[in-house]
N, C-alpha and C positions, 0 to 999 in steps of 0.2 A: 299801027296800033299806038294808042294814047299812053303817054307815061302813067304811072301809076298814081303819081300825086294829082295829075290833073282830073284822073278818073275818081279818085275819092273825093276831091273837091265837088266835082260834078254830082256824085252820088250824095254828098252833104247837103247840097243846093235843093236837088231834087226831094229829099225827106223833109226839109225845112218848109218848102212850099207846100207839101202835102199836109203837113199840121195847121191846125187852126193857131193863131196867136193865142197865147196863154190867157190874156186879159179876156178875151172874147168867151173862152171854155168857162173861166171862173163867173164871167157874168151870166152866162144862161145856167149855171148851176145854181147861183144865188136866186134868179127869176124862179127856177123850180122849186126851190125851197119855200119863196115866199107865197106862191100860188098854192102850195101844199097847206100853208098855215092858214091862209085865207079862207080856203075850203073847209078846213076844219072849224073854223070861226062861224062860217055861214052854214054848217050842218044844221039840218032841221033838229028842232027840240026832242021830237021823239026818238032819233036815232041816239041823242045825247043819253036820253032817259032810259033806253034801252042797253047802254053800254054800262050805266051806273048799277042798273039791276044786275047785269051779268057779273060784274065787279064784286057787287054785294054778295050774291050766290057763291061766288069762288072763295071769297075770304071767310064766310059763313061755314063753307065746307071744309076749308083749310083749319078753321078754328076746332070744329067737330072732331075732325081726325087727330088734332093735337090732343085734345081732351081724353079720347080714346086710346091713345098711345101711352099717356101716363097713367 
């Protein structure tokens, strides 16, 4: 049987080899964020307009509720 110290070292090496390097993970998350931003920019005008209308309706409803409360 292996001494405990060599077993622990082997275990650590195994875990390190299983993980992606830190810079690789950061790079992929940055790319994901960039693609998300670019897709928002390329969103069709109609979609943006719908969002604006929804936001206006929500804020108007909130304003009406605020007036009713007071």
